[in-house]
Residue, then its C-alpha position, 0 to 999 in steps of 0.5 A: m067790561k070787569i069793574f072792581a068797585f069798593a068803598g073805602s071804609n070798614s063800615s058794616t053800616s058804610i054809607n058810602k058802600q051804599l054810594v057805591k052799590f047805589v052808582l052800580k045799578s047803572f052798570e049791571q046789564q054790561h058789565d062784570i061786577d067785582l066788588i069787594d068788601l074792605n074786611d076782607y083785606d084785614m093786614p098789619v098795620f103798615s110799617v117799615d118794620r113789617e115790611k122787611k118780614g114781607y107783604p101781606d097776602a091780602a095786598y097782593r090781593f088787592l091788586e090783583h082785583i085793580a090787574a082784572c079789571d077796566i075800570i073803577v068805581c070806589s066812594l072814599a069814607e071821610n075819617n078826620r079831613s082823611y082816609s079812612v085808616a081801614f083804606k090807608n093801611i091797604f093803601d100803603w100796602a099795595s104802593r109797596i108792592n106797586v107805586k101804580v095801585f091802580q094801575d093807570k085805570p079808568m076811575l069814576l071818585m065818589t065820597t058820601s058823609p053824614g056832612g053838608y060837605g059831601g067828604d069834600n077832603v077826602m075828595a080832595e086828597a084824592q083827586k091830589f094824590f091818586p093820578q100819582f099812584g096810576a087813577i086815572i080820575k076820569d068824573s068824581f062825585s060828593l053827595p052831602k048830608f047822607y042821611d039826609n039826601f038817600d034814603l036806605d030802604n030803596g036805596t037811592i038819592t031822593d035829591p032830584i037836582l043832587l041825582e041828576q048830577l049824580n047820573e050826569k056824572i055816571e053818563h059821563f064817565k061811561e062816555t069817556l070810556v067809549 
């Protein structure tokens, strides 16, 4: 099974990418993993005027990754209670090419943030809108207070309750794929 994974952030120190990498360890031995960096999909800010000139190759490449996968694992950064500009721009371009951006693929949707809500605002947005764009969200997880609950040196969740919750979500996600 092929996994397409990304963090909805273009930060070189993305905590969402750290969460994705941690979760992917649960899949490494059974699956082919395609983890991308949004910085490799830089394109002009979407506008209808720019759209008239054609679509960026990066938007097509993003959609090709999704087409080639069986499942999607992502963790969205929350900026001002919504998607990061980097993710939103890729999403906007891709949705103009194919409104079913996520192409009816099963998704494990996550968020994390330094704050106590763990990205709940962007999670709520994504849970509401992603299915309209072809995401089949099988499970979701928000990690609050990232720097209190994640050991960057060892790349692991330190809070045993949150770790157990995430592991249960991962196992449930895997069960839905059978």
